[in-house]
C-alpha positions as CSV (number, residue, x, y, z in Angstrom):
1,M,33.4,-26.7,-28.0
2,T,30.8,-29.0,-29.6
3,V,32.0,-31.9,-27.4
4,A,31.6,-29.8,-24.3
5,I,28.1,-28.9,-25.2
6,V,27.1,-32.4,-25.9
7,G,28.7,-33.6,-22.8
8,G,26.8,-31.1,-20.8
9,L,23.4,-32.2,-22.3
10,A,24.3,-35.8,-21.6
11,C,24.9,-35.1,-18.0
12,G,21.5,-33.6,-17.5
13,G,22.2,-30.0,-18.5
14,H,19.8,-27.6,-20.2
15,P,20.1,-26.0,-23.6
16,P,21.1,-22.3,-23.4
17,I,18.4,-19.7,-23.4
18,P,18.1,-18.0,-26.8
19,N,19.3,-14.4,-27.1
20,R,15.9,-13.3,-28.4
21,G,13.9,-15.5,-26.1
22,V,12.5,-18.0,-28.6
23,V,14.1,-20.8,-30.6
24,E,14.6,-19.6,-34.2
25,T,15.3,-23.1,-35.7
26,D,13.3,-26.2,-36.3
27,L,12.3,-28.2,-33.2
28,G,11.8,-31.9,-34.3
29,S,9.0,-32.1,-36.7
30,W,8.0,-28.5,-36.1
31,H,9.5,-26.1,-38.6
32,F,10.3,-22.5,-37.6
33,R,8.4,-20.1,-39.7
34,R,8.3,-16.5,-38.2
35,F,9.8,-14.3,-35.4
36,Q,8.3,-11.2,-33.8
37,G,9.6,-8.9,-31.0
38,P,10.2,-7.3,-28.8
39,V,6.7,-6.3,-27.8
40,F,6.4,-4.2,-24.6
41,D,2.6,-4.6,-24.1
42,V,3.0,-7.8,-22.2
43,E,0.2,-10.1,-21.0
44,V,1.6,-10.7,-17.5
45,W,2.1,-7.2,-16.1
46,I,4.4,-6.9,-13.0
47,E,4.7,-3.6,-11.1
48,K,8.2,-2.2,-11.1
49,N,9.4,-5.0,-13.2
50,K,9.3,-4.3,-16.9
51,G,9.0,-7.1,-19.5
52,E,9.4,-7.5,-23.2
53,A,7.8,-10.3,-25.2
54,Y,9.2,-12.3,-28.1
55,S,7.2,-14.8,-30.2
56,A,7.8,-17.5,-32.8
57,S,5.5,-19.5,-35.0
58,Y,6.1,-23.1,-36.0
59,I,4.2,-25.3,-38.5
60,T,4.2,-29.1,-39.1
61,E,6.3,-30.7,-41.8
62,D,3.2,-32.0,-43.5
63,A,1.7,-28.5,-43.8
64,E,4.9,-27.3,-45.3
65,K,4.8,-30.0,-47.9
66,R,1.3,-29.5,-49.0
67,G,1.6,-25.7,-48.9
68,R,-1.5,-25.1,-46.8
69,V,-1.7,-24.4,-43.1
70,V,-4.7,-25.1,-40.9
71,D,-5.1,-24.3,-37.2
72,D,-3.9,-27.7,-36.0
73,D,-0.7,-27.2,-38.1
74,L,0.4,-24.1,-36.3
75,V,1.8,-23.5,-32.9
76,N,2.8,-20.2,-31.4
77,V,5.3,-19.6,-28.6
78,V,5.5,-16.4,-26.6
79,V,8.4,-15.8,-24.1
80,T,8.2,-12.7,-21.9
81,R,11.5,-11.7,-20.4
82,Y,11.6,-9.5,-17.3
83,Q,14.3,-7.4,-15.7
84,K,14.3,-9.5,-12.5
85,P,12.5,-12.6,-11.1
86,D,10.5,-10.6,-8.6
87,G,6.8,-11.2,-8.8
88,V,7.0,-13.5,-11.9
89,V,5.4,-16.6,-10.3
90,R,2.9,-14.6,-8.3
91,E,1.6,-12.6,-11.2
92,T,1.4,-15.6,-13.6
93,V,-0.8,-17.4,-11.1
94,R,-2.9,-14.3,-10.6
95,L,-3.5,-14.0,-14.3
96,A,-4.5,-17.6,-14.6
97,R,-7.0,-17.2,-11.8
98,R,-8.5,-14.1,-13.3
99,L,-8.9,-15.8,-16.7
100,A,-10.9,-18.6,-15.0
101,A,-12.9,-16.3,-12.7
102,E,-13.7,-13.4,-15.0
103,N,-13.2,-14.6,-18.6
104,G,-14.7,-18.0,-18.6
105,Y,-11.6,-20.0,-19.4
106,Q,-10.9,-23.5,-18.2
107,V,-7.7,-23.3,-16.2
108,D,-6.0,-26.4,-14.6
109,E,-2.7,-27.3,-13.2
110,N,-1.1,-30.3,-15.1
111,K,2.2,-31.8,-16.0
112,V,2.8,-31.4,-19.8
113,G,6.0,-32.4,-21.6
114,G,7.7,-33.0,-18.2
115,A,6.9,-29.5,-16.9
116,R,4.4,-28.5,-14.2
117,A,2.3,-25.9,-16.0
118,L,-1.1,-24.2,-16.3
119,T,-3.4,-25.3,-19.0
120,I,-5.8,-22.7,-20.3
121,S,-8.5,-23.5,-22.8
122,G,-11.7,-21.9,-24.0
123,H,-13.1,-19.4,-26.6
124,G,-11.5,-21.4,-29.4
125,E,-7.9,-21.4,-28.2
126,S,-5.7,-23.6,-26.0
127,W,-2.4,-22.7,-24.2
128,V,0.1,-24.0,-21.8
129,M,1.8,-21.4,-19.5
130,W,4.4,-21.5,-16.8
131,P,6.9,-19.2,-15.0
132,S,10.6,-19.7,-15.1
133,T,12.9,-17.5,-13.1
134,S,12.6,-14.1,-14.9
135,H,10.6,-15.5,-17.8
136,V,7.0,-16.5,-18.6
137,V,6.5,-19.1,-21.4
138,K,3.3,-19.6,-23.2
139,V,2.8,-22.3,-25.9
140,G,-0.3,-22.9,-28.0
141,G,-2.6,-21.1,-30.4
142,R,-6.0,-20.2,-31.6
143,G,-8.2,-22.9,-33.2
144,R,-6.4,-25.7,-31.3
145,K,-8.0,-28.2,-29.0
146,D,-4.7,-29.1,-27.3
147,V,-1.0,-28.2,-27.2
148,P,1.7,-30.6,-28.5
149,P,3.7,-32.0,-25.5
150,A,6.9,-32.2,-27.7
151,M,6.8,-28.4,-28.2
152,V,6.3,-27.8,-24.5
153,S,9.1,-30.2,-23.6
154,S,11.5,-28.4,-26.0
155,Y,10.9,-25.0,-24.2
156,A,10.8,-26.6,-20.7
157,D,14.3,-27.8,-21.2
158,R,15.4,-24.2,-21.8
159,Y,13.0,-22.7,-19.2
160,P,12.5,-25.0,-16.3
161,S,9.1,-24.5,-14.6
162,D,9.0,-22.7,-11.2
163,L,5.2,-23.2,-10.8
164,P,4.6,-24.6,-7.3
165,G,2.1,-27.4,-6.7
166,G,-1.4,-26.4,-5.8
167,A,-0.8,-22.8,-7.1
168,L,-4.5,-22.4,-8.2
169,E,-6.0,-23.5,-4.9
170,G,-3.7,-22.2,-2.2
171,P,-2.7,-18.6,-1.4
172,L,-0.9,-16.6,-4.0
173,P,2.9,-17.2,-4.1
174,P,4.8,-14.6,-2.3
175,G,5.9,-11.5,-4.1
176,P,8.3,-8.7,-3.6
177,D,5.7,-6.6,-1.7
178,Q,5.6,-9.3,1.0
179,G,9.3,-9.3,1.8
180,P,10.6,-8.0,5.1
181,S,10.1,-4.3,5.5
182,K,13.2,-2.2,5.8
183,A,13.9,-0.7,9.2
184,P,13.2,3.0,9.3
185,V,16.2,5.3,9.2
186,K,16.8,6.9,12.6
187,D,17.6,10.5,12.9
188,K,21.1,11.4,14.1
189,Y,21.5,12.4,17.7
190,D,21.1,16.1,18.2
191,P,22.5,17.3,21.6
192,N,20.5,20.5,21.3
193,N,17.3,18.6,20.7
194,P,17.5,15.1,22.2
195,Q,14.7,12.7,21.4
196,P,13.6,9.7,23.5
197,D,14.3,6.2,22.1
198,F,11.0,4.5,22.7
199,E,12.2,1.2,21.3
200,K,14.6,0.8,24.3
201,Y,12.4,2.4,26.8
202,D,11.8,0.4,30.0
203,P,9.5,2.0,32.6
204,K,10.8,-0.3,35.3
205,K,14.4,1.0,34.9
206,V,13.4,4.7,34.9
207,N,14.1,6.5,38.2
208,V,12.6,9.9,38.2
209,K,13.9,12.1,41.0
210,P,11.6,14.9,42.3
211,S,12.8,18.3,41.3
212,K,13.9,20.7,44.0
213,P,11.4,23.5,44.7
214,A,12.4,26.9,43.6
215,D,13.9,29.3,46.1
216,V,11.0,31.0,47.9
217,P,11.4,33.5,50.8
218,P,10.2,32.2,54.2
219,P,6.7,33.2,55.1
220,D,6.1,36.3,57.3
221,D,5.0,35.7,60.9
222,S,2.2,38.2,60.4
223,D,0.9,36.1,57.6
224,T,0.7,33.0,59.8
225,K,-1.4,34.7,62.6
226,P,-5.1,34.2,62.3
227,A,-6.8,37.4,61.2
228,K,-9.0,39.1,63.8
229,K,-12.7,38.9,63.2
230,S,-14.0,42.3,62.3
231,K,-17.3,43.4,63.8
232,A,-20.1,43.3,61.6
233,A,-21.2,46.6,60.4
234,P,-24.8,47.7,61.2
235,A,-27.2,46.9,58.6
236,D,-27.8,49.7,56.3
237,D,-31.5,50.0,55.6
238,S,-30.9,52.7,53.1
239,T,-31.5,51.8,49.6
240,D,-30.2,53.1,46.5
241,D,-33.3,55.3,46.1
242,P,-32.7,59.1,46.6
243,P,-33.8,60.5,50.0
244,P,-37.3,62.0,50.0
245,D,-37.6,65.8,49.7
246,K,-38.0,67.6,53.0
247,K,-41.2,69.6,53.5
248,P,-40.6,73.3,53.7
249,A,-41.0,74.6,57.3
250,K,-44.1,76.6,58.1
251,K,-43.6,80.2,58.4
252,K,-44.8,81.6,61.8
253,K,-47.2,84.4,61.5
254,A,-45.9,87.5,62.9
255,K,-48.2,89.0,65.5
256,A,-49.3,92.3,64.3
257,K,-48.2,95.0,66.6
258,E,-51.0,96.9,68.1
259,T,-50.6,100.5,67.3
260,K,-51.9,102.9,69.7
261,K,-54.2,105.5,68.3
262,P,-53.2,109.0,69.2
263,A,-55.4,110.6,71.9
264,D,-58.0,113.1,70.8
265,D,-57.2,116.6,71.8
266,D,-59.9,118.0,74.1
267,E,-59.2,121.2,72.8
């Protein structure tokens, strides 16, 4: 088994990825000191892709001998493992741009320890970060002015960098939200309620026949003859006002009958 592993490394293979993300043994002159994890409050947040972070601390051999550790004697490594590779490169670059634009860090793209990575420095700390398939690796620490290339190389062998060239200047790398959209699910054909298929509709191939008129009885001959012109009725001068009251007729005076006086008797 040992021969197979050595042969694989000699042929250009990579060391296996640790079960808990970080290497829990000494790496060259750097001595493993402490492990932490998993931590679910990750630095590079990816929507719909949960991650968990593991960290390890390493100190120099000289610091271990003298029993006192200063900032330059300590290097921290944080490896964040995600459920899938979707969005890992894109969100790593987005974070680096935000650190430079909003937080005042100096962010550059460099090749460190044989890996293309993002160097982040400022506010009394220095880091090297890069994406690798479904992982994000971050090496450095507070109080440091640089990051040891040997430590970066040790982790780059296990986590090869996927950072594209010009990532800080060009457009953001594609993410899962930019993939081809799924075709909408079509409803099943319903003979009782058919729906037109507008995707295959071609107006040049549509031949619409005029519908037959409904059965209407033939027109009557009397209806076709021109109507006789009616004589105009005389104009009515009357108005809506009521007729004036008639004056009462004058009564004729009856002639008084002359009455004859009786004759005087001569007697």
